[in-house]
C-alpha positions as CSV (number, residue, x, y, z in Angstrom):
1,M,0.0,0.0,0.0
2,L,1.2,3.5,-0.8
3,V,1.8,5.8,2.2
4,N,3.6,9.1,2.6
5,L,6.9,9.7,4.4
6,V,5.3,11.2,7.5
7,E,3.1,8.1,8.0
8,I,5.9,5.6,7.6
9,L,8.3,7.5,9.9
10,K,5.5,7.7,12.5
11,Q,5.3,3.9,12.4
12,A,9.1,3.7,12.9
13,E,8.9,6.2,15.8
14,E,6.1,4.2,17.5
15,K,8.2,1.0,17.2
16,K,11.5,2.8,18.1
17,C,13.0,1.2,15.0
18,A,14.2,2.5,11.6
19,V,12.7,2.0,8.1
20,G,15.1,1.1,5.3
21,A,15.2,3.4,2.3
22,F,16.6,1.6,-0.8
23,N,17.4,3.2,-4.2
24,T,15.6,1.2,-6.9
25,P,16.8,2.3,-10.3
26,N,15.4,-0.7,-12.1
27,L,12.7,-3.4,-11.8
28,E,15.1,-6.0,-10.3
29,C,15.9,-3.6,-7.4
30,I,12.2,-2.7,-6.8
31,T,11.3,-6.4,-6.8
32,A,14.1,-7.4,-4.5
33,V,13.3,-4.8,-1.9
34,L,9.5,-5.3,-1.9
35,N,9.9,-9.1,-1.8
36,A,12.1,-8.8,1.3
37,A,9.8,-6.3,3.0
38,E,6.7,-8.4,2.4
39,R,8.5,-11.6,3.7
40,L,9.4,-9.8,6.9
41,N,6.1,-7.8,7.0
42,V,7.8,-4.5,7.5
43,P,7.2,-1.0,6.0
44,V,9.8,0.1,3.5
45,I,10.9,3.1,1.3
46,I,11.8,2.7,-2.3
47,A,13.7,5.7,-3.6
48,H,14.9,7.3,-6.8
49,A,18.0,9.5,-6.7
50,Q,18.3,12.4,-9.2
51,L,21.8,11.2,-10.1
52,H,20.3,8.0,-11.6
53,E,18.4,10.0,-14.2
54,P,20.8,8.9,-17.0
55,V,20.3,5.2,-16.4
56,A,16.7,5.4,-15.0
57,P,14.7,8.4,-16.2
58,L,12.2,9.5,-13.6
59,A,9.5,9.6,-16.2
60,V,10.0,5.9,-16.9
61,I,10.9,4.3,-13.5
62,G,8.7,6.7,-11.3
63,P,5.3,5.3,-12.5
64,V,6.6,1.7,-12.0
65,M,7.7,2.5,-8.4
66,V,4.3,4.1,-7.6
67,E,2.3,1.2,-9.1
68,K,4.4,-1.4,-7.4
69,A,4.0,0.4,-4.1
70,R,0.2,0.5,-4.5
71,Q,0.2,-3.3,-5.1
72,A,2.5,-4.1,-2.1
73,K,1.2,-5.9,0.9
74,V,3.1,-3.7,3.3
75,P,3.3,0.1,3.7
76,V,5.6,1.6,1.0
77,C,6.7,5.2,0.6
78,V,7.9,6.2,-2.9
79,H,10.7,8.7,-2.2
80,L,12.7,11.2,-4.2
81,D,16.3,11.0,-2.9
82,H,18.9,13.8,-3.2
83,C,16.9,16.1,-5.3
84,E,19.0,19.2,-6.1
85,T,16.5,21.1,-8.2
86,L,12.9,22.1,-7.4
87,D,11.8,21.5,-11.0
88,Y,12.9,17.9,-10.7
89,M,11.0,17.6,-7.4
90,Q,7.9,18.9,-9.2
91,Q,8.1,16.1,-11.7
92,A,8.2,13.5,-8.9
93,L,5.2,15.1,-7.1
94,D,3.2,15.0,-10.3
95,L,4.0,11.3,-10.7
96,G,2.6,10.6,-7.2
97,F,5.8,10.3,-5.1
98,T,4.9,10.5,-1.4
99,G,8.3,11.6,0.0
100,A,11.0,13.9,-1.3
101,M,14.4,14.8,0.0
102,Y,15.6,18.3,-1.1
103,D,19.4,18.4,-0.9
104,G,20.8,21.9,-0.6
105,S,23.6,20.7,1.7
106,L,26.4,22.1,-0.5
107,L,24.7,25.5,-0.7
108,P,25.3,28.4,1.7
109,Y,23.0,28.0,4.7
110,E,20.6,30.8,3.9
111,E,20.1,29.5,0.3
112,N,19.6,25.9,1.6
113,L,17.0,27.3,4.1
114,A,15.1,29.3,1.4
115,N,15.0,26.5,-1.1
116,T,13.9,24.0,1.5
117,R,11.0,26.2,2.5
118,K,10.0,26.3,-1.1
119,A,10.2,22.5,-1.3
120,V,8.0,22.1,1.7
121,A,5.4,24.6,0.3
122,M,5.4,22.6,-3.0
123,A,5.0,19.3,-1.3
124,R,2.1,20.1,1.0
125,P,-0.7,20.1,-1.5
126,Y,0.4,16.6,-2.6
127,H,0.5,15.3,1.0
128,C,4.1,14.5,0.4
129,G,6.6,14.5,3.3
130,V,9.8,16.4,3.0
131,E,13.3,15.5,4.1
132,A,16.3,17.9,4.0
133,E,20.0,17.7,4.7
134,L,22.1,20.0,6.8
135,G,25.9,19.6,7.0
136,A,27.7,17.5,4.3
137,L,28.9,13.9,4.1
138,A,32.5,13.0,3.3
139,S,31.3,11.9,-0.2
140,R,28.4,12.6,-2.5
141,E,25.6,10.3,-3.5
142,G,27.6,8.9,-6.4
143,G,30.6,8.1,-4.2
144,E,32.7,11.0,-5.4
145,S,34.5,13.2,-2.8
146,A,32.6,16.1,-1.4
147,G,35.7,18.2,-0.9
148,S,37.7,18.5,2.4
149,G,35.6,16.0,4.3
150,P,32.4,15.9,6.3
151,V,30.9,19.0,7.7
152,Y,29.2,17.9,10.9
153,T,25.7,19.3,11.6
154,D,25.5,21.8,14.4
155,P,22.6,20.8,16.7
156,E,21.6,24.4,17.5
157,Q,21.6,25.3,13.9
158,A,19.6,22.2,13.1
159,A,16.9,23.2,15.6
160,V,16.5,26.6,13.9
161,F,16.6,25.1,10.4
162,C,13.9,22.5,11.2
163,R,11.7,25.1,12.9
164,E,12.0,27.7,10.1
165,T,11.5,25.2,7.2
166,G,8.8,23.0,8.5
167,I,10.4,19.8,7.2
168,D,9.3,16.4,8.3
169,A,12.7,14.7,8.6
170,L,16.3,15.8,8.8
171,A,19.4,14.1,7.4
172,P,22.3,15.3,9.6
173,S,26.0,14.8,9.0
174,F,27.7,12.7,11.7
175,G,30.5,10.8,10.0
176,T,28.9,8.6,7.4
177,A,29.8,8.6,3.7
178,H,28.1,7.5,0.5
179,G,29.4,4.5,-1.4
180,I,31.7,1.7,-0.3
181,Y,33.7,2.3,2.9
182,K,37.5,1.9,2.5
183,S,37.8,1.7,6.3
184,K,35.4,1.4,9.3
185,P,33.5,4.7,9.7
186,V,33.9,6.6,12.9
187,L,30.4,7.9,13.8
188,D,29.4,10.7,16.2
189,L,26.3,9.0,17.4
190,E,26.0,11.2,20.5
191,R,25.5,14.1,18.0
192,V,22.6,12.2,16.6
193,R,21.0,12.0,20.0
194,I,21.4,15.7,20.7
195,I,20.1,16.7,17.3
196,A,17.0,14.4,17.7
197,E,16.4,15.9,21.1
198,K,16.7,19.5,19.9
199,T,14.7,19.2,16.7
200,G,12.0,16.7,17.8
201,L,12.1,15.2,14.3
202,P,12.9,11.7,12.9
203,L,16.5,11.7,11.7
204,V,17.9,10.0,8.6
205,M,21.2,8.2,8.1
206,H,22.6,8.7,4.6
207,G,25.5,6.5,3.6
208,G,23.9,3.7,5.6
209,S,25.6,0.8,3.7
210,G,28.6,-0.7,5.4
211,V,27.8,0.5,9.0
212,S,28.2,-2.1,11.7
213,P,25.1,-3.7,13.3
214,E,26.1,-2.2,16.7
215,D,26.3,1.3,15.2
216,Y,23.0,0.9,13.5
217,R,21.4,-0.1,16.8
218,T,23.0,2.7,18.7
219,G,21.9,5.2,16.0
220,I,18.4,3.9,16.1
221,R,18.2,4.2,19.9
222,N,19.5,7.8,19.5
223,G,16.8,8.9,17.0
224,L,17.5,7.5,13.5
225,R,14.2,6.5,11.9
226,K,15.2,6.2,8.3
227,I,18.4,4.5,7.0
228,N,19.4,4.9,3.4
229,Y,20.9,1.7,2.0
230,Y,21.9,0.9,-1.6
231,S,25.7,0.5,-2.4
232,Y,26.2,-2.8,-0.6
233,M,22.9,-4.2,-1.8
234,S,23.9,-3.3,-5.4
235,R,27.3,-4.8,-4.9
236,A,25.7,-8.1,-3.8
237,G,23.9,-8.2,-7.1
238,V,27.1,-7.5,-9.0
239,T,28.9,-10.3,-7.1
240,A,26.2,-12.8,-7.9
241,V,26.4,-12.0,-11.6
242,K,30.2,-12.3,-11.6
243,N,29.9,-15.7,-9.8
244,L,27.4,-17.0,-12.3
245,L,29.5,-15.9,-15.2
246,A,32.6,-17.5,-13.7
247,G,30.9,-20.8,-13.2
248,E,29.1,-21.5,-16.5
249,E,28.3,-20.1,-19.9
250,V,25.2,-17.9,-19.7
251,T,23.1,-17.3,-22.8
252,F,20.2,-15.2,-21.5
253,F,20.4,-11.9,-19.8
254,H,17.3,-12.6,-17.7
255,D,19.3,-15.3,-15.9
256,L,21.8,-12.7,-14.9
257,A,19.1,-10.3,-13.8
258,L,17.4,-13.0,-11.7
259,A,20.7,-13.9,-10.0
260,A,21.3,-10.2,-9.2
261,Q,17.7,-9.8,-7.9
262,Q,17.9,-12.8,-5.6
263,A,21.2,-11.6,-4.1
264,M,20.0,-8.1,-3.6
265,E,16.9,-9.4,-2.0
266,A,18.9,-11.4,0.5
267,D,21.1,-8.5,1.3
268,A,18.1,-6.1,1.7
269,E,16.4,-8.6,4.0
270,K,19.5,-8.8,6.2
271,A,19.6,-5.0,6.5
272,M,15.8,-4.8,7.3
273,R,16.2,-7.3,10.1
274,I,18.8,-5.1,11.7
275,F,16.8,-1.9,11.3
276,E,13.8,-3.5,13.0
277,G,16.0,-4.1,16.0
């Protein structure tokens, strides 16, 4: 069933757990994530990141995501991830997306604030929840460097930002990074607790792949209610395809696609179990 971001995060808050948000740039990813969520009977978020536009145009994959969410046996939010332009966000709203993350984290604070306000105003008539980011991760959504390193979110500034924008969820920076970790991340999870306390909002972990189960659980106790997870799930699919090709001659592409889907499904299910606590 299709639900909005606010509803699904409220469910997570009531259970004191986190809901997984998985990028789904193709049908195999969508199917893998929804199969895992239905098997565990847990709510889930399927997301489309703006950077995936070249390989998965929003106009093509968006309607598929919305329809698959409507058909699902569990609550599903269809979410726009890392949207950097309001025009792109409008496209997602018109398609029926029920969550949107406006990412102005690389902009000057006042510009991020002003654009986030506009995003909230745009989303309200569509009953779409809005997430925003304050601070900057060590790497961008595509895995490329964000510059000199992470810019940790200031809790006092976060409280002002949330109050003045009216957002429904905040993605703070506390030491995570997008992509595959080259070493174990060192997370400031106490900062998460303080930001959650000062903002009163559900918090979001970006760069959630590759974090230890212990850090996930501590972060959830401290106020994380949405965890973005994609890179390691995607890597599981790639590994499955490589293993299949190494073991036998493969004639049909759909055999590769199925192997990738099944591996991603198993990886997503493992993550969901941890997020549920």
